[in-house]
Backbone as ProteinMPNN parsed JSONL, in Angstrom:
{"seq_chain_A": "XXXXXXXXXXXXXXXXXXXXXXXXXXXXXXXXXXXXXXXXXXXXXXXXXXXXXXXXXXXXXXXXXXXXXXXXXXXXXXXXXXXXXXXXXXXXXXXXXXXXXXXXXXXXXXXXXXXXXXXXXXXXXX", "coords_chain_A": {"N_chain_A": [[147.722, 32.516, -26.335], [146.151, 34.986, -25.293], [144.246, 33.057, -23.939], [145.435, 31.611, -22.383], [146.537, 33.906, -20.103], [144.282, 34.394, -19.201], [143.35, 32.204, -17.886], [145.564, 31.424, -16.316], [144.669, 33.705, -14.213], [142.582, 33.167, -13.523], [142.611, 31.074, -12.191], [144.599, 32.041, -10.238], [142.712, 33.66, -8.649], [141.281, 31.524, -7.946], [142.426, 30.489, -5.939], [143.584, 32.21, -3.703], [140.861, 32.995, -2.963], [139.556, 30.562, -1.947], [141.901, 30.017, -0.358], [141.409, 32.605, 1.758], [138.52, 31.577, 2.436], [138.913, 29.223, 4.124], [140.587, 30.791, 5.436], [138.903, 31.828, 7.41], [136.908, 30.253, 8.429], [138.885, 28.773, 10.063], [139.107, 30.81, 11.81], [136.205, 31.454, 13.037], [134.417, 32.394, 15.885], [133.822, 29.928, 18.48], [130.408, 28.729, 19.211], [128.574, 28.202, 22.556], [126.254, 26.186, 23.494], [123.76, 26.823, 26.169], [120.985, 25.424, 26.826], [119.577, 22.913, 27.196], [119.037, 20.173, 24.932], [118.269, 17.656, 24.904], [116.655, 15.169, 26.697], [116.951, 15.156, 30.325], [118.394, 12.344, 32.545], [115.903, 10.586, 33.713], [113.628, 12.049, 33.405], [111.463, 11.803, 32.271], [108.122, 12.48, 32.425], [104.407, 12.333, 32.819], [102.222, 14.317, 31.856], [98.875, 15.019, 32.8], [95.739, 16.571, 30.61], [92.716, 17.576, 30.977], [90.26, 17.707, 28.189], [87.16, 19.264, 29.238], [83.815, 20.619, 29.052], [84.167, 22.298, 26.845], [86.776, 23.275, 27.613], [90.784, 23.272, 28.41], [92.009, 21.542, 30.858], [94.239, 21.295, 33.575], [94.488, 24.903, 32.035], [97.332, 25.464, 31.232], [100.187, 24.288, 31.486], [103.618, 23.086, 33.07], [106.801, 21.34, 31.501], [109.38, 19.773, 31.847], [111.875, 19.032, 29.7], [111.636, 16.786, 27.463], [109.884, 15.298, 28.825], [106.125, 14.293, 28.785], [103.43, 15.366, 27.568], [99.421, 14.722, 28.144], [96.43, 14.994, 26.539], [93.221, 14.196, 26.842], [90.035, 13.573, 25.713], [87.284, 14.428, 27.062], [84.845, 15.274, 26.499], [81.478, 15.449, 24.918], [81.153, 16.62, 22.506], [83.652, 16.926, 19.478], [86.974, 17.42, 19.687], [90.592, 19.64, 19.055], [93.597, 19.723, 19.268], [95.873, 22.485, 18.633], [98.647, 23.854, 17.446], [100.112, 26.94, 16.545], [102.702, 26.879, 15.15], [102.854, 24.701, 14.703], [104.13, 22.367, 15.892], [102.436, 21.219, 17.964], [99.768, 19.1, 16.941], [96.944, 17.817, 16.61], [94.21, 14.84, 15.63], [91.147, 15.104, 14.959], [89.38, 14.892, 17.775], [87.169, 12.263, 19.42], [85.298, 11.858, 22.331], [86.657, 10.251, 24.718], [88.979, 9.885, 23.186], [92.49, 10.277, 23.16], [95.254, 12.599, 23.004], [98.914, 12.503, 22.459], [102.291, 14.063, 23.481], [105.303, 14.558, 23.079], [107.622, 16.121, 24.624], [110.72, 17.898, 23.3], [112.382, 20.194, 23.263], [113.217, 22.918, 24.758], [110.861, 26.108, 25.346], [107.608, 27.933, 24.992], [104.687, 27.063, 24.164], [101.899, 27.454, 22.782], [98.435, 27.2, 22.317], [95.72, 26.235, 20.251], [92.206, 24.639, 20.872], [91.347, 23.606, 17.473], [88.429, 23.729, 16.492], [86.93, 24.796, 18.0], [88.042, 27.582, 18.605], [87.969, 29.573, 20.822], [89.208, 28.175, 23.003], [91.738, 27.819, 25.091], [95.242, 27.087, 25.69], [98.138, 26.261, 27.107], [101.589, 24.889, 27.293], [104.546, 24.762, 28.92], [107.717, 24.621, 28.843], [110.953, 23.396, 30.103]], "CA_chain_A": [[148.425, 33.046, -25.418], [145.463, 35.407, -24.198], [143.138, 32.179, -22.955], [146.542, 31.409, -21.186], [146.905, 34.519, -19.454], [142.345, 34.016, -18.184], [143.264, 31.264, -17.508], [146.25, 31.509, -14.782], [144.189, 34.529, -13.475], [140.923, 32.516, -12.958], [143.417, 29.977, -10.65], [144.965, 32.867, -9.507], [141.744, 33.773, -8.018], [140.303, 30.563, -6.991], [143.465, 29.935, -5.135], [142.442, 33.356, -3.292], [139.021, 32.495, -2.627], [139.764, 29.653, -1.372], [142.621, 30.64, 1.043], [140.322, 33.469, 2.524], [137.52, 30.764, 2.728], [139.764, 28.412, 4.816], [140.821, 31.034, 7.364], [137.754, 32.536, 7.951], [136.596, 28.928, 9.14], [139.647, 28.405, 11.591], [139.194, 31.933, 13.159], [134.951, 31.597, 13.605], [133.961, 31.863, 17.435], [132.615, 28.965, 19.187], [129.359, 29.081, 20.328], [128.001, 27.18, 23.438], [124.541, 26.128, 24.085], [123.278, 26.702, 27.128], [120.046, 25.076, 26.684], [119.184, 21.48, 27.008], [118.262, 19.402, 24.112], [117.859, 16.386, 25.036], [115.813, 14.602, 28.03], [117.952, 14.378, 31.647], [118.104, 11.087, 32.815], [115.089, 10.461, 34.567], [113.079, 12.891, 33.328], [110.135, 11.165, 31.123], [107.205, 12.023, 33.143], [103.536, 12.387, 31.92], [101.223, 15.695, 32.398], [97.663, 14.824, 31.833], [95.103, 17.703, 30.275], [91.629, 16.985, 30.05], [89.211, 18.402, 27.685], [85.75, 18.992, 29.534], [83.204, 21.633, 29.125], [84.946, 23.256, 26.663], [88.212, 24.065, 28.122], [91.54, 22.169, 28.723], [91.848, 21.578, 32.287], [94.678, 22.822, 33.395], [94.686, 25.334, 30.806], [98.514, 25.449, 31.414], [101.085, 23.121, 32.347], [104.991, 23.553, 32.951], [107.211, 20.187, 32.036], [110.846, 19.526, 31.757], [112.569, 18.752, 28.486], [111.606, 15.071, 27.974], [108.226, 15.134, 29.378], [104.59, 14.275, 27.892], [101.92, 15.931, 27.874], [98.541, 13.86, 27.266], [95.132, 15.584, 25.93], [91.571, 13.272, 26.748], [88.778, 14.631, 25.265], [86.09, 14.212, 28.534], [83.511, 15.995, 25.812], [80.821, 14.553, 23.895], [81.848, 17.286, 20.998], [85.263, 17.037, 18.97], [88.218, 18.324, 19.569], [91.831, 19.379, 18.497], [94.934, 20.489, 20.342], [96.641, 22.738, 17.553], [99.635, 25.167, 18.101], [100.085, 27.881, 15.325], [103.509, 26.741, 14.332], [102.621, 23.144, 13.691], [104.324, 21.45, 16.722], [101.17, 20.587, 17.985], [99.183, 18.9, 15.578], [95.842, 16.221, 16.863], [93.173, 14.602, 14.792], [90.007, 15.503, 15.615], [89.441, 13.817, 19.489], [86.25, 12.274, 20.091], [85.368, 11.491, 23.797], [87.429, 9.306, 25.277], [90.361, 9.673, 22.746], [93.855, 11.094, 23.671], [96.606, 12.748, 22.02], [99.841, 12.539, 24.0], [103.324, 14.482, 22.247], [106.581, 14.133, 23.625], [108.605, 17.832, 24.431], [112.187, 17.693, 23.163], [112.508, 21.628, 23.178], [112.41, 24.171, 25.932], [109.979, 27.31, 24.828], [106.035, 28.119, 25.629], [103.826, 26.216, 23.126], [100.496, 28.262, 23.082], [97.535, 25.817, 21.452], [94.118, 26.09, 20.472], [91.571, 23.89, 20.049], [91.236, 23.705, 16.473], [87.434, 23.966, 15.905], [86.521, 25.945, 19.27], [88.753, 28.543, 18.76], [87.967, 30.256, 22.27], [89.808, 27.465, 23.587], [93.271, 27.841, 24.425], [96.019, 26.468, 26.434], [99.868, 26.36, 27.218], [102.841, 24.158, 27.859], [105.637, 25.381, 28.913], [109.036, 23.691, 28.771], [111.751, 23.852, 30.698]], "C_chain_A": [[146.654, 34.277, -24.2], [144.147, 34.242, -23.205], [144.584, 31.464, -22.023], [146.362, 32.213, -19.702], [145.368, 34.674, -18.497], [142.673, 33.09, -17.678], [143.734, 31.042, -16.065], [145.316, 32.687, -13.841], [143.154, 34.041, -12.983], [141.702, 31.856, -11.747], [144.18, 30.561, -9.515], [143.87, 33.121, -8.054], [140.649, 33.435, -7.238], [140.962, 30.237, -6.066], [143.073, 30.797, -3.786], [141.797, 33.124, -2.497], [139.278, 31.771, -1.734], [140.736, 29.51, 0.124], [141.637, 31.713, 2.049], [139.264, 32.032, 3.202], [137.99, 29.819, 4.122], [140.042, 29.646, 6.161], [140.035, 31.743, 8.373], [136.905, 31.645, 9.153], [137.295, 29.197, 10.231], [139.686, 29.464, 12.303], [137.572, 32.3, 13.233], [135.155, 31.147, 15.009], [133.219, 30.384, 17.66], [131.872, 29.003, 19.861], [129.144, 27.915, 20.79], [126.723, 27.258, 23.663], [124.25, 25.676, 25.187], [121.926, 25.964, 27.575], [119.678, 23.036, 26.455], [118.401, 20.932, 25.926], [117.131, 18.192, 23.997], [117.763, 15.969, 26.571], [116.808, 14.706, 29.241], [117.333, 13.397, 32.339], [117.234, 11.025, 34.275], [113.753, 11.232, 34.232], [112.016, 12.248, 31.686], [108.904, 11.301, 31.709], [105.863, 12.543, 32.459], [103.012, 12.909, 32.616], [99.804, 14.993, 31.817], [96.691, 16.251, 31.949], [93.693, 17.242, 30.125], [90.673, 18.361, 28.914], [87.583, 17.969, 28.303], [85.361, 20.342, 29.66], [83.583, 22.692, 28.76], [86.047, 24.328, 26.895], [89.268, 22.939, 28.277], [91.625, 22.714, 30.12], [93.307, 20.545, 32.965], [95.019, 23.139, 32.312], [96.454, 25.506, 30.773], [99.241, 24.935, 32.146], [102.689, 23.382, 32.105], [105.181, 21.861, 33.034], [108.474, 20.774, 32.106], [111.156, 18.752, 30.333], [112.457, 17.482, 28.094], [110.219, 14.539, 28.286], [107.171, 15.315, 28.325], [103.601, 14.801, 28.388], [100.621, 15.21, 26.749], [97.237, 14.555, 27.449], [94.27, 14.364, 25.838], [90.636, 14.319, 26.776], [87.6, 13.848, 26.186], [84.96, 14.71, 27.549], [82.723, 14.967, 24.835], [80.99, 15.823, 22.823], [83.706, 16.962, 20.787], [85.871, 17.928, 19.395], [89.658, 18.48, 19.329], [92.349, 20.464, 19.378], [95.916, 21.089, 18.953], [97.624, 24.01, 18.177], [99.746, 25.722, 16.301], [101.75, 27.805, 14.323], [103.799, 25.846, 14.012], [103.535, 22.213, 14.576], [103.342, 20.487, 17.239], [100.215, 20.306, 16.824], [98.047, 17.44, 16.054], [95.566, 16.178, 15.694], [92.012, 14.936, 15.633], [89.876, 14.474, 17.005], [88.186, 13.637, 19.637], [86.282, 11.584, 21.391], [86.06, 10.215, 23.576], [88.726, 8.924, 24.292], [91.938, 10.509, 23.342], [94.394, 11.565, 22.216], [97.69, 12.975, 23.054], [101.688, 13.291, 22.176], [104.361, 14.78, 23.481], [107.497, 15.97, 23.943], [110.118, 17.894, 24.664], [113.137, 19.41, 23.1], [112.131, 22.679, 24.256], [111.566, 25.463, 25.02], [108.626, 26.924, 25.69], [105.504, 27.902, 24.089], [102.499, 26.69, 23.448], [99.865, 27.011, 22.276], [96.573, 26.447, 21.807], [93.441, 24.656, 20.793], [90.94, 24.634, 18.112], [89.611, 24.168, 15.357], [86.767, 24.778, 16.557], [87.663, 26.707, 19.508], [89.12, 29.426, 20.227], [88.57, 29.147, 23.153], [91.099, 27.152, 23.64], [93.936, 27.532, 26.01], [97.411, 26.638, 26.349], [100.522, 25.563, 27.931], [103.872, 25.507, 27.692], [106.88, 24.772, 29.126], [110.466, 23.898, 29.01], [112.777, 23.224, 30.661]], "O_chain_A": [[146.336, 34.256, -23.011], [143.457, 34.521, -22.225], [144.403, 30.832, -20.983], [146.155, 31.699, -18.603], [145.363, 35.007, -17.312], [142.135, 33.029, -16.572], [143.095, 30.714, -15.065], [145.315, 32.45, -12.633], [142.745, 34.497, -11.916], [141.451, 32.078, -10.563], [144.421, 30.095, -8.402], [144.108, 32.876, -6.871], [139.792, 33.964, -6.531], [140.374, 29.65, -5.157], [142.39, 30.285, -2.898], [142.09, 33.03, -1.305], [139.269, 32.226, -0.59], [140.425, 29.082, 1.236], [141.246, 31.289, 3.136], [139.379, 31.638, 4.362], [137.253, 29.838, 5.108], [139.816, 29.514, 7.364], [140.243, 32.108, 9.53], [136.447, 32.007, 10.237], [136.798, 29.704, 11.237], [140.208, 29.384, 13.415], [137.401, 33.49, 13.497], [135.718, 30.127, 15.406], [132.247, 29.93, 17.056], [132.075, 29.234, 21.053], [129.285, 26.849, 20.192], [126.126, 28.283, 23.993], [124.335, 24.481, 25.472], [121.769, 25.909, 28.795], [119.641, 22.312, 25.46], [117.189, 21.143, 25.898], [116.045, 17.908, 23.49], [118.546, 16.311, 27.457], [117.807, 14.069, 28.909], [116.159, 13.387, 32.709], [117.598, 11.269, 35.425], [112.774, 10.928, 34.914], [112.1, 12.402, 30.468], [108.278, 10.243, 31.653], [106.075, 13.235, 31.464], [102.945, 12.596, 33.804], [99.662, 14.539, 30.682], [96.716, 16.963, 32.953], [93.441, 16.518, 29.162], [90.605, 19.583, 29.045], [86.949, 16.94, 28.071], [86.086, 21.201, 30.161], [83.608, 23.748, 29.392], [86.213, 25.512, 26.602], [88.876, 21.772, 28.292], [91.417, 23.864, 30.507], [93.364, 19.321, 32.843], [95.62, 22.413, 31.52], [96.66, 25.837, 29.605], [99.131, 24.993, 33.371], [103.039, 23.855, 31.024], [104.563, 21.097, 33.775], [108.706, 21.958, 32.353], [110.45, 17.781, 30.061], [113.444, 16.848, 28.468], [109.691, 13.477, 27.956], [107.168, 16.083, 27.362], [103.044, 14.674, 29.478], [100.575, 15.098, 25.524], [96.909, 14.72, 28.624], [94.458, 13.545, 24.938], [90.444, 15.357, 27.41], [87.156, 12.74, 25.885], [83.869, 14.412, 28.035], [83.17, 14.012, 24.2], [80.657, 15.175, 21.831], [84.618, 16.834, 21.603], [85.496, 19.094, 19.519], [90.219, 17.385, 19.365], [91.916, 21.48, 19.922], [96.6, 20.294, 18.308], [97.383, 24.82, 19.071], [99.536, 25.109, 15.254], [101.984, 28.378, 13.259], [104.723, 25.654, 13.221], [103.78, 21.146, 14.014], [103.352, 19.271, 17.048], [99.934, 21.112, 15.937], [98.356, 16.267, 15.843], [96.053, 16.845, 14.78], [92.024, 15.01, 16.862], [90.356, 13.34, 17.024], [87.613, 14.662, 20.009], [87.182, 10.776, 21.617], [86.057, 9.419, 22.637], [89.405, 7.916, 24.488], [91.859, 11.494, 24.076], [94.201, 11.243, 21.043], [97.533, 13.467, 24.172], [101.932, 13.125, 20.98], [104.075, 15.173, 24.612], [107.788, 16.718, 23.009], [110.691, 17.933, 25.753], [114.345, 19.557, 22.913], [111.019, 23.138, 24.518], [111.909, 25.554, 23.841], [108.472, 26.102, 26.594], [105.894, 28.502, 23.087], [101.99, 26.256, 24.481], [100.495, 26.096, 21.745], [96.297, 27.019, 22.861], [94.137, 23.652, 20.946], [90.387, 25.68, 17.773], [89.53, 24.623, 14.216], [85.994, 25.539, 15.976], [88.289, 26.543, 20.555], [90.23, 29.813, 20.595], [88.29, 29.365, 24.332], [91.707, 26.501, 22.79], [93.393, 27.671, 27.106], [97.83, 27.245, 25.363], [100.233, 25.394, 29.116], [104.004, 26.509, 26.989], [106.723, 24.182, 30.195], [111.151, 24.521, 28.199], [113.764, 23.616, 31.283]]}, "name": "protein", "num_of_chains": 1, "seq": "XXXXXXXXXXXXXXXXXXXXXXXXXXXXXXXXXXXXXXXXXXXXXXXXXXXXXXXXXXXXXXXXXXXXXXXXXXXXXXXXXXXXXXXXXXXXXXXXXXXXXXXXXXXXXXXXXXXXXXXXXXXXXX"}
């Protein structure tokens, strides 16, 4: 008898819990995202950045979602392209090597050369 009451109470609590969960999901406000996440039609431009004289040139570029940036090492020293959040992470680039990245999300991506930390640049994606 005691087990039967415990089972009935457990089932009743489960039914109440499931009903509350279903009710809260139906009443949840819908959020609309205003930021584009996919490249607009025709937006797949390539922006080139040179690595020369231990500088990124141009150091700061602005692109659209879906555009690519290509870095080319023109120095005799090796360089990298790295962002602190890990989005950008090239191998070591020797003279003539390139690193290309296509940006799919809006935001500002600050980056450095991981070998020469005084070298800075940024890509702003609109």
